[in-house]
Steps between C-alpha positions, in 0.01 A plus 500: 500500500264579791672766714360852501634691191696823566399823335582867476214732452556791251232767484504878537210499736587428865148422600466247228828328592377477859181340386669245280741414781198444733312299247796279443579452867551128592510391141795688350822638664541874408864579512465872417323780318602764246310810359712590203722344237832585673394356833345201332822411315709534806263310727448213263867448431580513871209297644478242204135425529349201306235722356457875457142641518526787269277798412498598136476880538749680730714811475835448321409242242263262670498117512663458157796699613537307822495171308751633255757604762451204730520241220848612423604430858276205577400322178308238688284748687119443465253777481117512556333817390224624728312799366175690491541521123356238270606694190635257231796718433599483868464123511693436186779752583568343842488145370726577216737659751520163681216474755373144562152623564249787537214526739274795586455655850143358530663157583450358847781440745484118460489525125802736500697269730415201265616713207824578672569133577425401138733764357764391745458137383534606134150540380356797312196655663244746356168630607239321274399823329862572408571160353377592156727796475802283559392228266432751218828683554721192509312288253765546240792463737437174683296175434154529647561224761791702646270800559177371646401713799209275576713193522768706690250559777500141593764342735686183396276287724183664359616412150556141606158471641351665194668244273359210709155649487517540123607126481173407668633396840275540808613703795583178701711381213680827456573504882656154473707584194631824636533379857289773648160498678160525327443832676820630357396395152157676557680815614725499193199448264311789676808724459542414127123561437525837671817607323379399153139622572353156402199320659568133506742217429362444145596859416836441659549194283419694179738779606782257563447332166502841320831582665633154406576409858370149453716233335 
């Protein structure tokens, strides 16, 4: 799926909504905005966005209330929390309510657009600092491999490239095996290194083996 994802922005600060809309311009299609729970529920059910960008704290119940009401009407709706708060209680509450991800408002426009796309495509997305909160909270609920925010940062193609790296293939060989250019392989490797905060392909290989990504 490559088309621009559609979103509704839910936040009680108009200036912030305008800023997010401007940052996402050209990368995400903003269908509408809402500043409170009631308007959010109405707008989401009418506009049917692929992803809802949702603030955690708002008058009338906040993000958790929005998710609770919308989920009854649109069970398939996907939510991405976008908040100034990095309080573990906020993170866990919104994820338990049904959000597919949680990022803080220090995120760049490009990173936010990428997070929206990944949530739309079914991934779970969390700012690196928040990943531990989610893992700790859900450790007893789900197998570890199903809640791996680090792995969830990677796209399907990035995971494929990572597996080939871990198996010892050179960039040229990976390009041939995956039917992509060497430059594209290099770009994917750079992206994976950045997302996982690793330094070289040897560290990537060790990381992949530790996650049992290599047959």
